[in-house]
N, C-alpha and C positions, 0 to 999 in steps of 0.2 A: 223637384226637377233641378238638374245641374245648370250652371251658367259657365260655359267654356268659351273663353275668348280666343281669337286667332293669334294673339301675341300676349306675352307676359314677361315683363322685365323684372329681374331680381337685381336690386341695387345694393351692393355690399356696404357694410358700415364704413369701410375705408373711404367711400365716395363722400359720405357726409363730412368726414374729417377734412378731405381735400377741399370741398366746397367752403367749409368754414375758413380754412387757410386762405382761400382766394378772397373771401369777403373781408377777412381780417387785414390782409395785405393791401386791399383795395385795388388789386389787379384782376379785373374781371374781363378785360379785353384780351389781347395777346399777353401771354405770361409763361411762367416756367412749365406749367402743365402741358401746354401745347408742344413745347420743345421735348418734354419727357415722353409724351405720347408718340411723337414722330420717331424718337429714338427706340422706343419699345417696338414699334412696327418694323423698323429697319432691322433690329436684332432678331425678331421673331421670323420674319419672312426672308431674312438674309439678302437684303437688297441695299443699294447705296443710298437711296433717297426716299423719303416719305414727306408728302405735303398734306397737312391736315386742313380740311376745308369745312364750310358750314353745312353741306349736305352732299349726298351722292349725286344728285342731279348736276350740281355745280362742278363736281369732280369730272363728270362726263363732258360738260361744256368746256372746261378748262383744257383737258387733254386735246380736244379737237381744235380749239382756238390756237393752242400752242403749236400743234402740228401744222396747221394752216400757215402760221408765221414761219415756222422752221422750213417748210417745203418751199415757200415763196414762189408758187407756180399757180397763177389764177386758173389755168386749165384743169388743175386737179381739185375738183370741187365736189366729188361724190364719195360717200361713205357707205359701205355695204353692211347691212344689218339683217338679223333674223326677223321674219315677219311676225313671229310670236314673241313678244316681250312686253315689259312695262313701258308705258308711253314716255316716261322721262328719258329713256335711252335714246329714242328717236328725236324727241323734242330738242335734245342737246345739239344735234346736228343742225336743225333749223335755226336755233338761236345763235349758233356759230356761223351762220351764213352759208351752210353747206346743204347738199341735196342727198337725202337718203335713197339708197337702192336696196330693195328688199329681196331676200331669197327665202325659200321655204325651210321648214324644219322637219326633222325625222320624228318617228314615233316616240323617241325618248325626250321630246320637247326641245331638243338642241338644234342649232343651225346646221343645215346640210353643208358640210365642208366642201364637197365637190361642186355644188351649185355656187357657193361663194367664190371658189377658184375660177369657175367659168364666167362669173360676173365681172371679174377684174378687167379693166381696160385702161386706156391712156388717161382717162379723167379720174381714176380712182385715187383718192387720197389715202384711204385706209380701209381695212376690214375690222369691224367692231363686233365680235361675237359676245354673247352673254351666257354665263353659266346659270341657266334658268333653273329655279327651284333648288339650287345648290348642286345640281348635277354637273357632269363633265361634258363640256363642249369640245369636240375635236377641232383643233386649230388648223385651218387650211394652209397648205404649202404654197405661198404666194410671194411675189417679189415687191410687195408694198408693205408698209408698216401695219402691224396688228396691234390693236388696243383691246384689252379685255375688260368687260364689265363683270366685276365680281361682287356686285352689290348684294346679291342673294347668296353668296357662297364664300364668305370669309373663312379662311382656314381650310378650305377644300384642297385636295391634292390630286394630281394627275395619276391615273392608274398604272401607267407604264413606268414612270420615272420617280414617282412619289414627291416631286417638287410641288410647291404650292401654286395654286391657280394665281395667275397675274404676275409671275416672277420671271417668265421666259421671253417676254415680248417687250416692245418699246415702253409701254406703260400700261397701268391697270387702275381701275377705280373700284372703290368700296363705299358702302353706305352703312351708317349706324342708326338707321330708323328703328323704331321699337320692335318691329316684327323680325328684324334681322339678327344675325348671330349674337352680336353684342350691340348695346344701344347707348347713345348719349342724348337721347330724345330726337335730335337730328344729328347731323355730322357725317363727314365722309373723309376718305383717305385716297391719296394718289401715290402709287409706287412706280419708281423707274430706276434703272441702273445707269441711265444716261445723265451725267452730271449737268451738261449744258441744257438739256431738255428740262431738268428739274429747276434750274435757275430761271428759265423762261416761264415756267408755270408759276413759280413763286412771284415773279414780277407781275404777271397778268392777274393773279389772285389778289394783288394789293394795288389795284388801280393802274398797273403798268409801271410802277416805280422800280428803280434799280434796287436789288436786294441790299438791305442794310442802310438805304438812304432815307433820311428824315426830311429832306427838302422836297421841293416840287419838281424833281427831275424825272419826268415821265418818259419812258422809252417805247412804250407800247400802249395801244388802247386796251384798257383792262376793266375789271370789275372788282367789287368788294366781295370776296368769297372766303374771308378769313374765319377760322374757327375761334370761338371765345375760350378764355381760360376756364370758365365754368363748365363748358361742354367737355373740354379736355380733362378736367379734374375727375369727372365721372368716368371718362374713357380710360384714364390711367388706372383707376380702381378696378375696372371690370375687364380690362384687356386680357389679363392672364387667365381668364376663365374660358377662353376660346376652345381649347381642346376638350375641356369638361362639357361645355355646352354641346359641341358637335357630337361627342360620344353619346350623350343622353338622347340627342335627336336621332342619331342612327339607330339606337336601341328602340326608339319609338317607331321608326320606319319598319324595323324587323317585326315588331309586334303587330303593326297594321298589316304587313304582308302575311303574317301567319293567320290572322283572323279573316282577311279578305281573299286570301289565295292569290295575291299579286307578287310581283318580283321587282318593284320599284327600288332603285338604289341611288343615293347621293351621298358624297363624302362630307358635305356640309349642308344638310337638309334645311330647306326654308319652309316648305309646305308639302303636304301629302296629296297627290293628285288622284282624282277619280274621274273616269271618262264614261259618259252615258251614250246611248245609241242616237239621241237626237236632242234638240234644244229643249223641247217640252219636258222630257224626262229629267234633264239637268236642272231646269228651273223648278220643277216639282221637288227635286231632292234638296235644293237650297231652301225651299219653303218648309219642308219637313224638318230639316236640321234646325232652322230658326225656331220652329215651334217646340223643338226639344231642347232649346237653350244652347245650341251649338252655333258659333259664328263661323261662317265659311264664305268663300269668294269664288266668283267665276274665274276661270283660268286665263288671266290676262286678256288679250284681245289680238285679233289679226290686225295689226296696226294700219297697213295701207288701206284696209277696207272700212276703217272707222271714219265717221263723217268729216272731221277736220282735214284728214290726210287725203281722203277721197276728193274733197273740194280742191286740194292742191294738185290733183292729178296723179296721185301715187297708187290708185287702185290697181290690183293685180290678181293673178290666179294662183295664189299660194294655198293650194287645196288642203294640204295637211294642217297648216297653221289655222286655216279657217275652221276645219273640222274640230280641232282641239279647242279652239276658242269658243265654238258654239256648244260643244258637248261636254266640256271639262269644267271641273271645279276643284278647289283644294281645301282641305280641312286642317284644323290646328295640328301643330307638330312640336310646339315649343317645349323647352326643357323642364317646365314645371308640370307637365301632364303626368298623371298617374296611370297605371294600367287600367284602373277603374274608369278613368276618363276616356281612354281609348276604346274600351269595351262599350261604353255608353255611345260614343260616336259611331262605332261600327254597327251597333244594334239599331241606331237611328237612321243610318244610311239606307235608302231604298236600294233594292237589288239592281245591279247593272244589267 
């Protein structure tokens, strides 16, 4: 029997050399590899600023906290999210002292742009779509800032203009968790072309200090969200593999589609979704996959209807998000899968 994990990280030999250099230099906190990783990201995505942070969740918290300070309007305390996403995305708003407003998703798992536009009001601070599973979320045409969560979609491109996800709005966030496009174990990035906004984020992510200051000159309420030199050493070694990883994952998607008769597409795939007719069928499929040695997961969750958020009064009627959360799962898609692995997974999957 096979043992197929949901994620698999390939760490190149260059990462070992970089880590050794970090240890030899005794610079394991902030160091040259953090600066180099930020420069690599700026050059690759063609943006003015990149801030490397400890993880993707903190990236989401930081852009919201910075926007709250930048806007300086206590009436603007709502952020519009898709109801179907990973909880870190929504938790970021709550930790930043803001109120999530949920809108439903379409059958492609992405936030309904029209519903998001209709949800904007005088209290809206931002719209925060997520490119879920590495797919493309349509960005709503609104008169408030848009922040993009690209944690599952690093290197993905918009179909119409071929520009990278996360490069056309105020700011965007990325995660380098093990199951994502590239990994540093944990780790995240924030991109923005707004130089002043970048400086504000840099201050908040370092306890609120002025950038470049070594004294106790705190200008904002901040947190410690800094990436370590060790994380960045791995990131610098693996960053250049983004196109290769996404190409292999798209090839895996195409093979899944061929075997299962589906038409799923994502330019920076994170996982391959399968939707069953009801909860029991989905849960049975998860059990069958586990028995066959395949690691799989439920398809996120309808956030406002999960217990902690329901207790806070966020429960709503996001029917499509709830259906997909109840009936959906996703199976491994990572770049180290072989055709034989995919055939095994498809043979193991109960019929939809």
